[in-house]
N, C-alpha and C positions, 0 to 999 in steps of 0.2 A: 504494499500499499504506500502510496507517495505521501511525502510530507505535507503537500498542499491539500490532499483529502482529509488527512487528520485534522489539520488546522481548520478546514472548512466545516468539519463535523463539530469541533468545539464551539465555533462561531454560531452555528446553527442551534446547538444546545443551549448556549448562553442566551440567544435571542428568544428561544421558546420560553425559557425560564423567566425573562423579563416580561414577556407577554402575559404568562400565567400570573406573574406577581402583580401586574397592573390590573388585571381583570378580577382579582379576588375582592371580597367585600372589604372596603376600606375601614369599616368599624370593627370587624372581627379582631379580638384580641385587645380591644380598648375598654378599659374598666369604666363603668358608668359613673358619672359625677354624683356627689352627694345631693340627695334631693330629686335626683332624676327619676322619672317613672320607670318602672320595671319594663323589660323588653316585651314586645308583643308576642313573642315566641313561647311565653310560660303557659303551662296547663291550666285549664280552668280550675277553680276550687271545687273540692269534692263537697256535695251538699251534706249536711248533717243527716244522719240516719233518723227517720221518723218512725216511732213505734206505732203500729196500727192498733187499734183497740181490740180487746179480746171479745169474741162472740160466744155468749154462753148457749150451748146447744140444749135442745129439749131433754136429753138423756140426763143432764145434770140434775134436773128436778127429781128424777126417779132416784139418783144416787144420794140425795139428801137423806134417805132412809137408812143408808149404810150403818151397820152396828146398832140398829134399833132394837129395843127389847121385844118388839112385836114380830121380829124376823129371827131365823135360825142363822147360826155361824155359817153353815153351808150356803145359805141364800146370800150372804155377804160375799162369798167367793164367786158365786154365779153372778152376781151384779158386777164385780170387778172383771170377771172374764168377759162379760158382755161390753163393758166399757172399752176394754183393750181391743176386742174384735171390731168395735165401731170405729175406734181410732185407726186400726189397721186398714179398714175399708177406705177411710178417708184419706189416708196418708201413705198407703202402699206398704204398710208394715207396722207391726207394734212398736210402741216406744221401747227403748233399750236403755240399759245402765243400771246404776244403783236405785234403790227405792226412791231417793229424793229427786233424782233425774226423771224417773217415770212419772212421779207425782207432779213435778213441775210441768212436763208435757201435758199431762191430763188436765191441769189447771189452766192451760192456754199458752204456755211458753213453748210453743212449736211454730214451725214455719207459716202455718195457715192461720195461727192465732185463734184456734178453736178451743173452747173450754168444755171438757167432758165431765168435770166435777165442779160443784159450786165452791166459791171462795169462802174463807173463814168458817170452816166446819170443824166439829170436834174430832173427826177421824183423820186430821192431818195434824201431827205434833208440832212442837216449836222448831224442830229440826227440818220440817218440810217433808216428813215421811208419812205415808199412808199407815195407819195403825189399825189393828184389829179391835174387837170389842173389849179385849183385856188390857188395851194399851201398849201392846208389843208391835214393832214395825213388822209389816208383811215382808216376806222374802219373795222376790221376783227371780225367776230363772229363764231367760230367753232360750228356747229350744230352737226355734226357726223365726223367720221373719213374721209369721203369722201364728205362731204358738209360744205362749208364755206360761210356765208353770207358776202358781201362786201358792205359797204356804203360810198358814197362821200357826203360831206357836201353841195355840189352844189355851185352855184354863190354867195350866201350870206355868205359862209364860216362859217356857224353856223350849227353844227350837230343837228339832230332831228327836223328840220324844213321842211315845206312842199316842198321845192325845192330840198331835198335830193334825190340822185340817188342810187337805190339798185340793186343788183344782187346777185345770189347764184350759185354755181357750183355743 
């Protein structure tokens, strides 16, 4: 390669660099002055999340009788099974988690903001857990998306003894 071709290549490369440098945004890399409004290229602010009101479903009125002296303990489990099945139909699966998470979902803390249980009832303790008529938290075991086993400790208030009462939906 001749010396003239090498020098010509360098000159062309230098000219190309100058042209590119002149065409770039003259304000890029320049810090904004104090008090200057922000660039128009900023993302719009994210709106604050608005909580929708909870809709109390008709089944919640039936659930107000949970742990009533006029019903049997097995009736309580049947009612809870019905509530879980109703939630499952509306949501594509039963609520899952620990007792307090399931209770929160049934009280309306779910994506659809539907309440299957009335608020401020004696069968939800101060920890937010559903409790049986003897004051013991129910034990929920999710078997599948549509089946949850429910266990009451029974009158002795001890889980996993002979007087436990079980149900599944």
